[in-house]
N, C-alpha and C positions, 0 to 999 in steps of 0.2 A: 473765767473767760476775761481777757483783756478789755478794757474800755474800747473805744473807736479811737479818743484823742491819744491813748497810749498805742495804739496800732500804727496811728498815724505817724506819729514822732519816732516808733521804731522803724517804720517804713522810709521816713525822711533821713534817718541816721544810715541806713544800710544804702539809700541813694547816694549819700554825702561819700561814704567809703567807695563806692562804685566809682564815682567821678575823680576820685582821689587818686585811685588806681591808675584810672586813664591817663589823668594829667602826669602820675609819675612814669608811665610808660611812654608820654610824648617827651618827658625830659630825657630819660633814659636814652630815646632814639636820637636826640638831640646830639647830645655828649658822645655817644658812640661813634654817631655820623662826624663831627667834627672831629673826632680822634682816626677816622678813618682818612679824613680830609689831609689832616696834619702828616699823617703817614704816606701821603701819596696816592693813596687809592683812587682811581677814577670813577667815584660813585656818582658825580655830574649832578650833585645837589647843592648849591650856594648855602641853601637854608636847612638843613636837614631837619624831619623827615619829608619836608616838601620842597617842590621845586619851585623856588621862590627865591627873593634877593630882600635882605631888609633894606626898607625906603620908606620911613614914614612922612606921607602926604595927605594932602586932601585935594578935593575936585570938585566940579559942579554937580556930581551926583551927590555930595556929600549931605547938604541939607535934606534933600528927597529921602535918601535912603534913612536918615536918621529920624525923619516924622514918621515914614511907615512902619519904622521898628517900635515907635511910641504907639502908634494908632493900633497896630496889631496886637501888642502886647496889652493896651488897656481896656480897648474895645473888641479885639477878635473873639474870645470866648463867648461873649454874650450875644454879638451878631452870629455867630455860628450856630447858637443854639435857640434863636429866635427867628431868623430869615428863612422863608421858604426854599425847598431844596434848589431850584432851579436859580434863582437869585441870588445864593449862596455860593452855588459853582462860578457863575458869573461874576461876582464881586471877587471871591477866591482868585479866579484866574486873572481878572486884571490887576489886581493886588500885587501878584506873583511876577506879573511881567513889568511893573514899576519899580518893584523891590530888585528885581535882575537887574535891570536896566539902569537902575541907579548906584548898584553897588559896581557896576561895569563903569559908569561915568566918574566914579572916583577917579580913575585913571585917565578922565578925558577922553573924548569922541573920538580922537585918532588912536590913542594907544591901546584906549579900553574895549574900543569896537571895530573900527577899520580894518585895523593892522592884526587882529586877531586869526583873521581868517586867509590874509592876502600875504603873508610873510613867505619866505622862501621854501619855506618846509610844509605850507599850508594848501589845502586843496586848491583855492582859487587861483595858484601859481601855474596850474596845468590847465587851467579851464580853455586857454587861448589856444592850446594844441589840438583841441577836438573840432574836427571840420566837419565828421561824419559821426553820429551816435554808433549807428550799428556796427562800423569798423573799429571803434573804440571798445567797444563790448567785445568783439570778437578778438581781437589782440590784446585785450588789457593783461592778460598773464605774461606776455612777451616782454614787457616793460616792468616786473616786478622786482627781478635781481636786479642789485645796484652795481653791479660789477661790470656792466654794459653801456654802450653810449644810449642816450636817450631814454634812460630809465625813468619812471615816475618819482616826482618829490617825495619825501619820508611819509608822509600822511596819506596821500593816495595810494601809493604802494602797499602801505601795510594794512589796508583795507580792502574788502571786495568793493565792486564798482558802483554798487549801489548809491552808497553817499556820494561819489564823485560824480554820478549820473544827476543826481539831484541837484548839484551845484552848475552844473553844465546846462541843466534845464532852466534854473534860475536866471541864468544869464542869457540864455535865449529868450526869456520874457523880458528883459530889460531890469532884471534885479540883481545883475552882477557886480563886482566890486564888493570892497569889502563891507562898506556901510549898509546898503541894502540886504546884502545876505547878512551880514551881523546882525541884524535887526530882526529878519525873518528867523533865523536860526534861533534867537533868543525868544521869540513868539510862541514858537512850537515846543521848544526845549522849557517854558515856564508851564505847559500843559499837563506837565508830568505830576505835580502834585495832585491837581484836580482827579486826574486818572486813577491815583491810588485810593483818594476817597471815594470815587465811584465804584471801584471795585471791593472796598469794604463795605460800603453800603449794600451791595448785592450779595455778599456773603454774610454779613455779620448784622446787618440792620442801620439805620440812619442813626439811631443815637451814638452809637461807636464812631460812624465817619464823622459825624459833627464834632466829634472830641479832637478828631487827625487833622481838620482843616488847618487851622491855626498854625500847628507846626509844619504840616506841608507847604504852608505859604512862606513861614519864615524860615524854611530849611538853608541851614548855613551852607551846602552846597551849591547855593546859587552862585556864590563867587565864581564858580568855574563852569555854571551854566552858562554865565554870560563872559565872555561870548566863546562856546566850544562846541564843536559837533557832537562830543560827548554828551552834553544836555539835550539835544534833539535826540540821540539814541535812547536815553531814559524816557522820553514823553513816548517815543513810538511804542517802545516795550511796554511801555504802562499802559497805554491806551489799547496795544493788542490784548493784555489780560483784562483789562477792564470791560471791552467790548465780551470777551470769552465769559466773565464773569455774570454778565447780564444773559447773555445765551443760555447758560447754563443755568440760571435761575428762574427762567420765564419759559413760556410756551407758544406755539404758534410760529407762523413765519415771520415776524419782527425777530424772534428768537433767534431761529437759525439765521436771518441774516446778520445779527449782530455776532453771532460765533464765527461765520464766515469772514465778516469783516477783521474780525479779531486775529484770525489764522491769518488773512492777507497782510497785517501789519506785523504779526509776529514772523510771518516768513522775509517779510521786507527787511525786519531787522536784521535776519542772518546775513544779508547782504549790505548791512552797514559796518558791523564788526564781527570777525571772526567770534572774539569773546562773548558775544552774544547769545552763542548756543547756549551757553550756562543760563541765559532768561528763561529757556525752556522749563527749569525748575519753580519758577515763580506761576508759568503757565499749569505746570503739572497739579500744584497746591490747590488750583481752581478746580481740578477735576476730581483729585483727592476728595475734595470737601464737598463736592455736588455729585458726584459719581453719575454726570451725566454724559453718558457715550453718544447722546445725538449730538450734542454740543461738540464733543470731541471729534465726531467725524465730520463735521462743518469746518471746525476749525483745521484739522488735518487737510481737507479739501483746499483752504484758504493758501495754507502754507504751500501745498503740492503747486498750486497755479503759479506762484512766483519762484518757487525752484525751476519749475521746467521754461518759465519764460525766459531767466537767466541762463539755463542749459541749451535750451534752442539759439538763443544770441549768442552762443559760442564760448560761456564762461562756465567753468566747473568749479565749485567750491571748495572741493579738496584739492583740485592742482592748487589754486590760489592760496589756501592753508598750507600745504607742503611748502612753497616757495616762500612765504612769509616766514616761516619757521627757519630757512635756511639764513634770511637776511637778518632775522633777529638774534640768531647765534653769533653773527657776526657785527652786531650794533654796539653801541654801548652797554647793552645788556651783559655781555661777556666780562666787562670790568666790574659788574656791580654784582657784590658778594651775596649770593642766595641765604646765607648764614645769618646775615642781618636784614635782610629786606624782607624774610619770611615773617619777620615780626615787627620789624620798623613799617612795613605796608599798613600794620593794623594802627599804629600811631599816628600815621598820614590820614587816615579815615576818620580818625577823632575828629578832625578839622572840620571835615565835611558834614558829618553826622550831629556834632554839639553835643553838650554834658546830657542834654533831656533825653536824647536817643539812649544813651549809657545807663540811665536811671530806669528808663522805662523797660530795657533789655534784662535790667536785673530784675525788675518786678515779675516780667512774663517769666524769668526763668525760675524765680524763686515761688511763685505762686501760678503754675501754668493754666490753670482752670479760669484763672480771672479774665483771659483774654478770649472770645469766642473762637471756636475751633475755625473757621474760615480765615478770619484774621491772623491767628496764630500762624496759619499755614502759609499765608502770603509773607508775612514777616521771616518766617524760617525759610521760605524757598530765596528770598534775596539774601538772608545770610548765608546760606548753605553756598549761592552761587558764588558770593564772595570769598568764604573760605576755600573752595575749591580753586578757583582763580588765582588765590593766594599761594596753595602749596604746588600749584602747577609750575610755578618758577616765570612763566612768561608774562608776570607783571611785576616788574621790579621797580619799584618808584612810579610817581606820577598818579597814583591810584586815587587820589582825592577828586581827580578828574575822570579816570579811565573807569572806575568802579560807580559813578553816578548812575547808570542802570540797575544796579543793585541796592545802593546805600538808600535810593529815595524811599524804598520798602520799609527801611528800619525805623521810619517816623512812626507806623502803626502803633508799637507799644507805649507812644507818649501818651495815648489815651489813657494810660492805667495812672497818670500822675495826678494827685489828689489837687494839686493847687497848679492849675496851667500858668498863669502870670509869671510868677517867678521865673519858670523853666524858659518862657519865651522871651523874657528878657534875657537870661542869660545866653541862649539861642541868637538872638539879634545880634548880642553885645559880639559874640565871637564871631560872627559874619564883618560887622564893622571893623573890629580889632585887626582882623586878617588882611581886610581890603585897605585900611587906612596905614598899617604897618608896614604891610610887605607889598613887594610886586611880585604878582603871580603871573608865571609865564608858561608857555607850551609849546 
């Protein structure tokens, strides 16, 4: 039998080989993408495989982001192991908020936060059009197609009305405009990693969840959480799954209430993005792991309430999806070759998940039983959703942002890495490099 140091060394070599393969995929995607651009192909990616432009810069968020990276890398694992669960979650959430805002502020307050949701293609652009919310919901699908006067702007029309409704309500509450709306979006989006840890604890125990927490905090995808609505989508879906997991592993009225609340959030996620129907695979992972049909019933009731509310208000989800497929077919997606993006998308995802996730997934795949069943199913659900979205051809490019609701679950196998600090340093370094060397846009 091999000694433990020998096994660790062997595992580390395997991790490094997996990371090298991921880096190779990124390099090939970059070379092929530039070749496509040189031939005149309209892939609309200035810096393939990412939607970004080469622009080395620093900003007011730089020192804070570096400080958070150093703090979490050096102290994160010990604090995650030693703090009581409640204070740990609070500390993790607060740190994730600071990390995400600091990364956004590398681009400055105006460009990094205010303008992210207020451009001509974004949600806030159309908020002023809404004088009556019931009328907006009832007539929403009449303005999805872009070949008619008065159509919704890109992001509004390409999504169900739930996310637009959220920003309209924010405006009514006095939190309109790119600054307030951007900060609220980050405050919600930064909670995704905490929800992942809560779900892992419910299904596979506190020890594993504690090992996940530092990686969830330094998630490189935070570059796109701040500020995009997709980061908020990730948090809503993640908390829906986490509450379902709590309901499925507990008993009594509080458990039923948690499952119902989880169902409400899962239902709401369907009206944030059509693609989040695939997030049901992560929720299904909870039910497969626990076989709690009582929790499934309460969650289904919650989903049904949300679906019924939007349907009664006048919006039929399947009608909206059909219309969005029409505008997608006529958009820039029509000139983005599937044969390239079906694999280059995965290269883009590497930037969002980081090398530690690549190494963690390798370990989980090579020794499946090292990860407890519940945690393994959560990660598998996120991965399956991502791969199905990729195969569908309805996500060609920009997936480093669009797939945040799925990629956040892939941090779970990072708990298998024997030495957390070097991997946390690499994760933080990747996020800092992306934010300081590139201008990410959407």
